[in-house]
N, C-alpha and C positions, 0 to 999 in steps of 0.2 A: 445379328448383333445380339450380345448377351444382355439386353437392356434390362437393368433393375436385377439381374442374377448376382451381381457383385456387391449389392447392399450389404453393409455391416461387415464385410472382409476387406474391402480397400480403403485405405486412408489417403487423404490428401497430403502432397508433398509441402508441409506447411513452410518450411525453409526456403522453397523454390518459390512459393507464392510471395513470401516477405521480401525475398530479393527483388522480384518482378515489382513489387509494389514500391520499393525503395528507389529503384531506376526510375521509374515512372514519376514519382514524386519529384525527385531531383530535376527531371526534365521540366515538368510543370512549374517548379519554383523559378528555374532559370527563364523559362517563356513568359512567366506571368509577372516579373519584376517591375514592369512599369506600373502595374496595379498594386503591387505589395509595397514598393518603397515610397508610393505617394498616398498610401491607405486608400486608394480610389475604390476599390471593389469592381465590379463588372457592371453594375447598372444602379440606378436610383435607388433600389430596394437595399442593396448592398451597403450604400452610403447612409440612408436613414436608419438602417439596422445599427450602424456603428454610432450615430447619434443617440438613439435609444440605449443602447448599451452604456455609453458614457454617462448619460443621465441617471441611469440606474446605479452605476457605481459611485455617482456623485450625490446619492441621497434620494432619488426619487423613489417613491413606494413602489413595492412589488405589484400591489394591485393596481396601480395607476400608470397607464402606458400612454397619456396624453402627451403630444409634442408641443410643447408651449412656445417654442421659437417660431411657429407657423400659427397663422390665423389669429394674430395678436388681437385683444388680451386675452381671448377665451382659450386659444390653444386648439389643436387639431386632435381629434380622438382617433386612436389607431386599434385597428383590430389584431396586432400581433401578439402572439403568447410569449411571455418572458422565458417560458420553458427553455427555448433552443438558445436562450442567452447564458444560461447557467454555466455550460462548459467553458465558453468565452469568458465570462466574469471570473470563474475560479483560476483559469490560466493567467488571466491579466493581474489577478489580486497576488498570486504566485510569484509571478514573473517581475511586476513593478518594482519591488524594492532592489532587484538585481540589475535590471536594465533601464529603468525608467518607462514612463507611460508609453511613448511612441513606440518603442521596441517590443514592450509587452503586447501592445495591440497588433503589431505586425507578426508575433510569433504565434499569438494565439489565432489570427486570421489565416495563418499557413497551417497550423496543426489540425483545427477542429475538422475543416473540409477534407483534408487528405487523409486523417485517422477514419472519416466516414467512408471514404473511397475505398480504404484497405478493408474495412468490416464489410461492405457491400460486396467488393469482391471475393472476400473469403466466404461470406454466406451463399453467394450464386456458385462458386467453386464446390462447396458443400452439397448443393442441391444436386449439381450435375453429377459428382462422385457418386451420390446414394441412388441416382436413378439410371446411371450408366456405367462410368468407369472412372479410373485415376486420370487417364488421358483426358477424358471430357473434363474434369476438374480444372485440370491445367489449361484447357482451352477456354473454359469459362472465365478463368482469371484474365487470361489475355486479352479476351474479347472486352471484358469490363474495363479493363486499364487503357484500352485504346477507343472506347466508344465516344464518338463526339457528343451524341445525345445525352451521355452520362457525365462526361468531364465538363460540360457546359455549366452543370450544377454542383460540380465536386471539385474545383480547382481552388488553388489558394485565392484567398479574400473573397470567396463566393460564401458569405458569412449568413445569408438569408435562410428561410426555412426550407428552400426546396430539396437541399440533400438529404435533410432529415426526413422529408416526405418519401424519397425514395427508400431511404434506410428502412421505415417503418413497413412500407411496401413489401420489400424484400424479405424482412423478417417475418412478416405475416405469412408470405409463400412457403418460406422454409419450414413452419411448423407442420405443414400438410403432410410433409415427409417424415415425421418423427413418430415413432412408434409407441411412445408413452404418451397417451391421448390426454392425461390431466395435465401435464406439464405443457404438451404442446397447445392445448385449448386455453390455458391461463397465458402463455405468452402470446398466442394469437389475440385473445381479447384485449391485453394490455397493448399491443402493437396497435390495434385498429383504433383504441381509445386515444393513445398518443396521438396519431395521425390526424384523426377528426380534430383533436384539441388545437394541433398546430395549424390546421387548415381545414375548412370544410370542403375544399375541393377532394378530399378523400372519401367524401360520401358515396359516390357511384361505385367505388371499387370496394368499400365497406360492404355495401349492400350485395355485391358481387360475392364476397366470402360468405355471407349469410346465407345467401341465395343457393351457392353450391353445398353447402353443409345442410341446409334446410331440405333440399331435394334429396339429397342421400338419406336424410332421417325419415322423410315421408315414404320413401321407396323401401325402407326397411334394412339399409346396408349398415355396416356396424361403425355409424358416426355418433351414435348416441351419447356417448360419454365425451367426445370432443366438442359437441355442440353444446352439451350441458356447462362444460367448464368454460367454453368460450364466451357464452351469454353471461354467465355469471361474473367472470373476469372482467368482460367489457363494461357491464353495468357498474360494478364497484369502482374500476379504474375512472370511468367518466365521472361518477359522483366526486371522487377524490380530487380529480383534476379542476372540475367545475368550482368546488367551493374552496378549493386551495388557491385558486387564482382569481376569484369574484368575490370582492367583499361585500355586494348587495345580496348575494345569494339568489334565491328565488324571487327576490323583488328587483333584481336587476333589469336594465332596458332589453328590449328584444332586439337582436340584431340577426340580419339573414347570412352574415358571412362567419359566424363563429358560432360555438355552442351556446345557446341562450336558454333561458327557463322552458319555452315551448318544446324545444328539442329534448330537455331533461325529462319532462312529462311524458313525451313520445316514448323515449328510452325505457322509462321506468314501468310504464304501462306493458309494452312489448315484453319485458323481462319478467313481470309479474305473471303473464300468461306462459312464457316459454320455459322459464326455469322448472315449475312444477310439471309441466307436460313432458320435458326431455328426461326429468328425474323418474317419473312415473313409466314413461314409454308405453303408451297404449297399444294393444296388439293390432288393433285396425288401422289400415293406412288411413281411410276416411276420416278417422278422429284426429289422427296426427296432422293430416292436411287441413282440417278445420281450425287445429289449434294454432298453426302456424299462419293461416289466413286472418284469425282473430287477431293475433298479435300485430302483424302488419297492417291490417286495416285500422286497429285502434290507435296505433302509433301514428299513422297518416291522418286520421281524422281529428285527433288532437292537435296535432302541428298545424293543419288547414285551419282549424277554428280559433286557435290562438294566435296563429301569425299568418293570416291569409296573404299578406304582403309577400312572404317568401315563397310563393307559387312559381314566381319567375326566376328564382335563385336569388344569389347574393346580390345580383345588380337588377332584380326585378322593379324596385321602386325608384329607380335612378332618376334624378331631375333630367329632364328632356334635352336641354341644352347641354348639359355635361355629358349625356349618352352620344349625343350627334358629334360634338367636337372633339370629345377626348375617347370614350370607351370604344366606339365604333373603330377607331383607328389603331386601338391596342391589338395588334396581329395576333400575339401569343394566345389570346383569350378567343380566337375566332375559328371557325372551322378550317380544315387544312387547305380546303379550296381556295381560301383568302389569301394564303401565303404565296410569295414568290415561288415560282415552281422549282427554281434551282435549290431553294432553301429546304422547300418540302422534301425533294428527293434525297438531300444530304441527310435530313432528320430522319427520315423514315428507312433508311438503309438497313438498320439492325432488325426493324420489325419485318422487313420483306424477307432478310436472311432467315429469321425465325420461323416465319409462316411457311416458306418453301420447305426448309428443315421438317418441319412438322409434317406435312402431307406426304414427304418421301418416307419418313420413318413410320408414320401411322400405317401404310401400305404392307409394312413387312413384320408388324409387331402383332402378338397375340397374348392372351392371359393377363398377368400382373403388369408385366411389360407396356401392354396397352393401356391398362386402367392408369398408371402413372402418368403415360403421354397425355391421355384425355384429361387428366387432373390439371395438369399445367397447361394444356392447350384450352381449356376452359377460360382461364384468366389472361393468356396470351391474346386470343381472340376478343374478348371482352375489352382489354386494354387497346387493341386496334380499332374497335368500333368507337370507343370513348375518344382516342386521339384524334380521329377523324372529325368529331365534332368540336373538340377542344384541343389545339394542338400542343398547348404547354403539358399535356398529361402524356406526351409522347415518351418522355424520360422512362416513366414507370413500365409502360407497357414495353419498352425496348428492355429493360432489365428482366421482365419476366420471359422475354424471348431467349435470353442467352442460354439459358442451360438447355434448351431444345436445340439450339444451333450448334453448341459444344458436343451434345451427345451425337449430332450426325456427324461433325468434324471427327470425333472418335472412331465412327465407322468407316469414314474415308481413310483415315490413317491406317486401320487394320488392313483396308484392302491394298493401299499403298505397299504395306510391309509385305504382302504375299504376291503382289504384281510382278511379273517377270519381264514384260515387254516395256522398254524405256518410253515409248509414247504414252502408254497408260499411266506409267508412274509419273511423268511430267503433268499429265492431265488432272491427276489426283491431287498433286501438290498445288497446281493453279487455282483448284477448287476449293482447297484447304485454306489458302491465303486469301481468297476472296471472301470467304466465310468469316475468317477471322477479322479482317479488317474491311467490312462491306463498304463502311463510309468512304475509305479511300478509294475503291474500285469506282463507287457511284461519283466521287468528286473529279475523277479523272475523266470519266464519262462525260460530265457535264461540262468541264473545261474544254472538251474536244468539239463542243457544239457551238453554232455560232451566237455571238452574245451581243449584236446590235452595233459593234464597231465603235465609232467615234462617240456615239450618244452615251453609250455604257461607259466608256472611258472618261467623259466630261462629268457624269453623273458621280463615277467613284472619286474623281477628283474633289468635287464638290462636298461628298460625304467625308472624305478624309479631312479636309479643312474644318468641317463642322465638329467632327470628332476631336480634333486637336483644340478648336476653341472651346469646346465644353469639358476638356481635361481637367483633371483635380489640381494639376500646376497651373493651368491658367486661370481656373476660377480662384485658386488660392490669392491671386494677386488683388482679387477685390478686398482682401482684408486690410488693405492700407488705407481705405476711405473710412471716414468716422463711422461709427457703429450706427447702423440704421436698418429700416424695414425695406425689403427688395420685392420688386416684381419682376420675375424672369419667366422663363418657360417651365412648364411642369417638370421635365427631366433635369433641368439645371437646380431647381429648388434643394433637393437634397445634398447635393454636392457642395452647395453654398454653405448649408447648415454645418455639414460635417469640416468644410476646411477654412470657415471665417467664423467670427463672433456674430454675424447678421443674423436677421430673422427674415423669413419669406411669408407671401400670402398663401401660398398653395404648392402642392407637389401632386404627383400622379398617384394619390392615395383616397379612395372614394369615400372614405367617411368624413372628410373635410369638403362636404358637398356645396356647402354655401359659398365658402370661399373659392371653391373651384368654379362655381357658377360666376362669381364675381370677376374672378381672373378672367375667364373667357370674355365675359361682358366688356371688360375694360379694352381688351385688344379688338373688338368687333364694332364698338361704339363710335360715335362720331367724337372728334378731338374735345369738344368741350363737355360731352357727356362723360367721357373717360376721365377727364380732369377731376369732376365732381365725385366720380367713384374712387379715384386715387386718395382724393383728400379725406373721404369718409373712411377710408381703410387705412390712414396714416401711412401711406408709401411715402418713401424718401428718395428711392432710386429704381430705375428700370436699368436692368442689366441683360442684354440679349446677343446672342449669337445669329446673325441676321440669315444664315443659311438653314437655320433649324426647321425642321419639317412642319412643327406646330404653327410656326408663323406663316409658313406657305399656304397652310389651311385657311388662316384668317384672311390673308391677302387675296385669296381665290374665292372665298365665299362672302367676303365682306368688303367690297373695293372702295366703300366710303368710309370704313373703319380706321381706327387710329393706327394699327399697324401698316395698313394698305397705304395710308397718306405718308407715313414715315418711310416706308420702304421707297416711294417716289421721290425722297428727299424732302418732304412738307414737314418740317418739325415745327410743332406748336411752340408758341412763344413761351409757355408755361414750363417748357422741358429747356433745362441748361445742359448743353453738351459737355461732357467730361473726358471727350476723346475715348481711346480704347484702352483696355487692360489685358494683359496674358496675350494670348494667340487670337486677338480679334474680337474679344467681347466689346461690344459698343455701350457705353454708360452714359445716362442724363439724370440729372438731379431734378425732382420734382419742384418747382418754384413755390 
């Protein structure tokens, strides 16, 4: 394989890539129309992001992300950055005079995720073209546009920050293959700063980028300029983003789920050591290693001293009751071995294809081609390890694996063109197709395996009924009730806010911890104790889908609790039944 030798001579077929993106976008719009037409989004995060966006457009401060229709009267503090709302807000402001509010929101919710998908596919195709060939670039675009792990976060109405995280990760990776180290370093620092500003979930991978460049710098390889500009850009952009979105500045409260003052002091201290060190570039590797160790140790020491509660991560100091009943049941934040095995296989298909491709390529490459493969392999396998521990990071790891898989597909394609034996040509085409759509291959294999027969069928029917009950159209029917404060399940809360004028006590958003605690306590307490909590919280209505998983947990763990009694038909006298709304939502008024 002429891996890397084509760099600078071959260009991507941009028109072909644009056509592929348009075709896939049209298919995604068609298949996503139920979520688009109802402004439902795909999960509670999309619904609550829409609510936050509306509040911003209706005059809420740029610096205030509190959700005031939750946890009344104080409101629920949110950790989401408004940065990702800027393109959505601009599109809505432009389109609203022409289409009205609803269609402006719909069009913005379609455009932003799909444009991100197009940009990500373009960047990954560019990486594959640079490290391999034009054919590899086309293959990378095809894999990206059909990857289940990526499309989960980049389909229409997926307006939360996950797509932006993938985009920043791919942008960061692409800079490592640019020859202009100054521009590459500046863009890399910017991408990492924005990624961390959007979500501290990017911290481990940010550390991986600095570790990769730091190792190269200590060893004496030609990364001095790249590292200098990356650190400088990262520090400056982090400062600008922090003070540009944080009204209290360095006096702001410390949170473990977003950049806070302790993080700022840690980043500043590391930069004060590393910027001059990389600029001077000491001749002895021992001095360079000492500077890097001092910078990392100083940053870590400051963070631990100023925010020891953050040692356990963003959820380290969580209320034990909330952790037990809520966080421990959020599967996307758990290791991959806690996922249903069918889901784990489907999500990891792209990673498996990339890992196999990397090993097969590495056995045949030498020189610059091997160094390029080792560079991207560092991040692929770091991503694999990270996704094993926290499964929601698998989208970024899958994106990193795509250029490797695409490069191996280009090798197989050349062999196919040279092969003369029909059976060999058929085998090569089959291998190419499997690598292009590994998720489809895994799905076909999974479907062929036994699934438990009637038990699985019954569960599937129950789940389908529950999904219908919690749909946007179903919840919208609650809008006919007099405006009030609702207790529902965590996942229904954001949709109630997005689809009705009502308020809710809590949702699955962890900073609203005391309200989440009370929410759980109401369902698990005896009916009399629950009544007192409901009155104290000013709850007017209960609106519940009986098949919801959260309610099943209460019924199992607390058989004497409010919901367990209600599930048995023992409705307290202080609850007035109002019948059903929508597709099976049971509603009661608190007397």
